[in-house]
Each structure stands twice: as structure tokens, then as C-alpha cells.
C-alpha positions as CSV (number, residue, x, y, z in Angstrom):
1,X,126.8,45.1,143.5
2,X,123.9,47.5,144.2
3,X,123.6,48.4,140.6
4,X,123.4,44.7,139.6
5,X,120.7,44.2,142.2
6,X,118.7,47.2,140.9
7,X,119.0,46.1,137.3
8,X,117.8,42.5,138.2
9,X,114.8,43.9,140.0
10,X,114.0,46.0,136.9
11,X,114.4,43.0,134.6
12,X,112.1,41.0,136.8
13,X,109.6,43.9,136.9
14,X,109.6,44.1,133.1
15,X,109.1,40.3,132.9
16,X,106.1,40.6,135.2
17,X,104.6,43.4,133.1
18,X,105.1,41.4,129.9
19,X,103.3,38.4,131.6
20,X,100.4,40.7,132.6
21,X,100.3,42.0,129.1
22,X,99.5,38.4,127.9
23,X,96.7,38.1,130.5
24,X,95.2,41.4,129.3
25,X,95.4,40.3,125.7
26,X,93.5,37.1,126.6
27,X,90.9,39.2,128.5
28,X,90.4,41.4,125.4
29,X,89.5,38.3,123.4
30,X,86.7,37.7,125.9
31,X,85.7,41.3,126.7
32,X,87.1,43.9,124.2
33,X,85.8,46.9,126.1
34,X,87.6,50.2,126.1
35,X,88.9,49.9,129.7
36,X,90.9,46.7,129.0
37,X,92.3,48.2,125.8
38,X,93.4,51.3,127.7
39,X,95.0,49.1,130.4
40,X,96.9,47.2,127.7
41,X,98.3,50.5,126.4
42,X,99.2,51.6,129.9
43,X,101.1,48.4,130.5
44,X,103.1,48.9,127.3
45,X,103.8,52.5,128.5
46,X,105.0,51.1,131.9
47,X,107.3,48.7,130.1
48,X,108.8,51.5,128.2
49,X,109.2,53.4,131.4
50,X,110.9,50.5,133.1
51,X,113.3,50.2,130.1
52,X,114.0,53.9,130.4
53,X,114.9,53.5,134.1
54,X,117.0,50.5,133.2
55,X,119.0,52.6,130.7
56,X,119.3,55.4,133.2
57,X,120.9,53.1,135.8
58,X,123.2,51.6,133.3
59,X,124.6,55.0,132.6
60,X,125.1,55.9,136.2
61,X,128.6,55.3,137.7
62,X,127.1,54.5,141.1
63,X,123.7,53.2,142.3
64,X,122.5,54.9,145.4
65,X,120.1,53.8,148.1
66,X,117.1,55.8,146.7
67,X,117.6,54.1,143.4
68,X,117.3,50.7,145.1
69,X,114.2,51.8,146.9
70,X,112.7,53.0,143.6
71,X,113.5,49.7,141.9
72,X,111.9,47.8,144.7
73,X,108.7,49.9,144.3
74,X,108.7,49.3,140.6
75,X,109.2,45.5,141.1
76,X,106.2,45.4,143.5
77,X,104.3,47.6,141.0
78,X,104.8,45.0,138.3
79,X,103.7,42.2,140.7
80,X,100.6,44.2,141.6
81,X,99.7,44.5,137.9
82,X,100.2,40.8,137.4
83,X,98.0,40.0,140.4
84,X,95.2,42.3,139.2
85,X,95.2,41.2,135.6
86,X,95.5,37.5,136.5
87,X,92.7,37.6,139.0
88,X,90.5,39.5,136.5
89,X,91.2,36.9,133.8
90,X,90.3,34.1,136.2
91,X,87.1,35.9,137.2
92,X,86.1,36.3,133.6
93,X,86.8,32.6,132.9
94,X,84.7,31.6,135.9
95,X,81.8,33.8,134.8
96,X,82.1,32.4,131.3
97,X,81.8,28.9,132.6
98,X,78.9,29.8,134.8
99,X,77.1,31.3,131.8
100,X,77.8,28.2,129.7
101,X,76.5,26.0,132.5
102,X,73.4,28.1,133.0
103,X,72.7,27.9,129.2
104,X,73.3,24.2,129.3
105,X,70.9,23.7,132.2
106,X,68.3,25.8,130.4
107,X,68.4,23.6,127.3
108,X,68.8,20.2,128.9
109,X,66.6,18.0,131.1
110,X,67.8,17.9,134.7
111,X,67.0,14.3,135.2
112,X,68.3,12.5,132.1
113,X,70.7,15.1,130.8
114,X,69.0,14.9,127.4
115,X,68.1,18.0,125.4
116,X,64.7,19.3,126.5
117,X,61.6,20.7,124.9
118,X,63.1,24.2,124.5
119,X,66.2,22.7,122.8
120,X,63.9,20.8,120.5
121,X,61.9,23.8,119.4
122,X,65.2,25.8,118.8
123,X,66.5,22.9,116.7
124,X,63.3,22.7,114.7
125,X,63.4,26.4,114.1
126,X,67.0,26.1,112.7
127,X,66.0,23.3,110.4
128,X,63.0,25.2,109.1
129,X,65.1,28.3,108.6
130,X,67.6,26.5,106.3
131,X,64.8,24.5,104.7
132,X,66.5,21.2,105.6
133,X,64.4,18.0,105.4
134,X,64.1,16.1,108.6
135,X,61.8,13.6,110.4
136,X,60.3,13.9,113.9
137,X,59.4,10.9,116.0
138,X,57.3,11.3,119.2
139,X,57.7,8.6,121.8
140,X,56.0,7.7,125.1
141,X,56.4,4.7,127.4
142,X,53.6,2.3,127.9
143,X,52.6,1.4,131.4
144,X,55.0,4.0,132.9
145,X,52.3,5.3,135.1
146,X,51.9,1.9,136.6
147,X,55.6,1.9,137.6
148,X,55.2,5.3,139.3
149,X,52.0,4.1,141.1
150,X,53.4,0.8,142.2
151,X,57.1,1.7,143.0
152,X,57.0,5.4,143.4
153,X,58.6,8.3,141.5
154,X,62.1,7.5,142.6
155,X,62.1,4.3,140.6
156,X,60.2,5.9,137.8
157,X,62.9,8.5,137.6
158,X,65.6,5.8,137.5
159,X,63.7,4.1,134.8
160,X,63.5,7.3,132.7
161,X,67.3,7.8,133.0
162,X,68.0,4.2,131.9
163,X,65.5,4.5,129.0
164,X,67.0,7.7,127.7
165,X,70.6,6.3,128.1
166,X,69.8,3.0,126.3
167,X,67.9,4.6,123.4
168,X,70.6,7.3,122.9
169,X,73.2,4.6,122.7
170,X,71.3,2.7,119.9
171,X,70.4,5.7,117.8
172,X,72.3,6.4,114.5
173,X,74.7,9.3,114.6
174,X,72.4,11.7,112.7
175,X,69.5,11.3,115.1
176,X,69.1,13.4,118.3
177,X,67.0,12.3,121.2
178,X,65.1,14.8,123.4
179,X,63.1,14.4,126.6
180,X,59.9,16.5,126.5
181,X,58.7,15.8,130.0
182,X,57.2,12.9,131.9
183,X,57.6,9.7,129.9
184,X,57.6,11.7,126.6
185,X,60.6,11.7,124.3
186,X,61.2,12.9,120.8
187,X,63.8,12.0,118.1
188,X,64.8,14.3,115.3
189,X,66.3,12.5,112.3
190,X,68.6,14.5,110.0
191,X,66.8,13.4,106.9
192,X,63.3,12.4,105.8
193,X,64.0,9.1,103.9
194,X,61.7,6.2,104.8
195,X,64.7,3.9,105.2
196,X,66.3,6.2,107.8
197,X,63.0,6.5,109.7
198,X,62.5,2.7,109.7
199,X,66.0,2.1,110.9
200,X,65.6,4.6,113.7
201,X,62.3,3.0,114.8
202,X,64.0,-0.4,114.8
203,X,66.9,0.9,116.9
204,X,64.4,2.3,119.4
205,X,62.5,-0.9,119.6
206,X,65.7,-2.9,120.0
207,X,66.7,-0.6,122.8
208,X,63.5,-1.2,124.6
209,X,63.1,-5.0,123.9
210,X,65.1,-6.2,126.9
211,X,64.1,-5.6,130.5
212,X,65.5,-2.8,132.6
213,X,67.0,-3.8,136.0
214,X,66.4,-0.9,138.4
215,X,68.0,-1.8,141.7
216,X,66.1,-4.9,142.8
217,X,63.3,-4.7,140.2
218,X,63.1,-6.0,136.7
219,X,61.0,-3.8,134.5
220,X,60.1,-4.6,130.9
């Protein structure tokens, strides 16, 4: 009975180490530093050691109390390795998400969520680098200052959000809208044909033709 208990603990410990090995392999895809690669080799070495102890106990006619204590220690050792590797993986994933969010915030307008001026310049640099033809439209809203002066910046901000959303919904799939700041927007068209430019202008005009309803105000 004691031998079966000891063997079960070893099997569970081996399973935990194999599970931790998967976590370390995923960590290495994100951070292939020497330390993680060494840890992966150590876990493989531990698994071999657990298998060696398993074979040793199978060959013993009787399992003694010290063997049980040793198997308990090995079981908790496997659990500790799982805990460390899993927490490390979760921490790396969290940091990775934070980096992506920071990069996204740096390239997008905080008010409208549209790509910002920095994003626009980077996009233009890429287009120039590959010598790809494109068209650039610059937009600004008429009488927007009057909205800010009459109703305040709160309603002006709500109007900008709705303008960006409506224009973005009407634009063709190969046109990207940017907010440069204030009431200034830009649209990059993925080609330079006159028909594409005209259709984009028409789409923008259609988006702005109808009035905007901002809470209790109708703006148009």
C-alpha cells in the first residue's frame, strides 16, 4: 500500500514537471534568454530523476517511511516548479499586454480612438519606403470653434467623436482616417486614382451631410 502511494506521488510529480515544461516552452517563445533555456534543461533533468526514483521504488520489495517522505518532498517540489513557471508566464503575458497597450496609446488619439499624427507619419514613411502610390486628404471642420465657444469643450469633444466615427464608417476599405489634433483629420487612400479620390471625398461629404445629435443639441 505504501509503495502504491509513493509511486502515485511520483507520477503526479512527473505530471506537474511536464506541465511546467510546457509553460517554460511558451515562455521561451516570448523571451528566449539563456536563463529560461537552462531552466528547461533542468526540468528535463528533474523528470529523468523522478523516473529514476520511480524505477528504484518499483525494484524495492518494501517501501519504507523515509521513501514516503522523500516522495512527498518530490511531489511538492514539482508543485513549486509549476507555481513558479506558471506565475512567470502570466507575468510575461501581462507585461506583453501592457507594452501593446502603451504602443497603441502612443499611436492613437485618446479622444476618438483614431490613429494619430505620429501614426500618420509612420504610415507615410512606409508608403514612401516601398514607393507605393497613395493620396492624402486633409480635413478640418467648419464652424467647430463656434461649437466650442457656444457649448463648451465637452460638447466639442463629443462632436469630434461622432464625426470621426461617422466618417470612418463611410470610408472605403482601403482608406484610413487619422485625427491630427483639434478639428483636423487626414485620410490616406491606398491608391492615387482620381476616381478613388473622388469617391472618398463623396463618402466624407455624405457622412457630414446630416446633422449630429449631441445629447440635447442638433449640430449640422
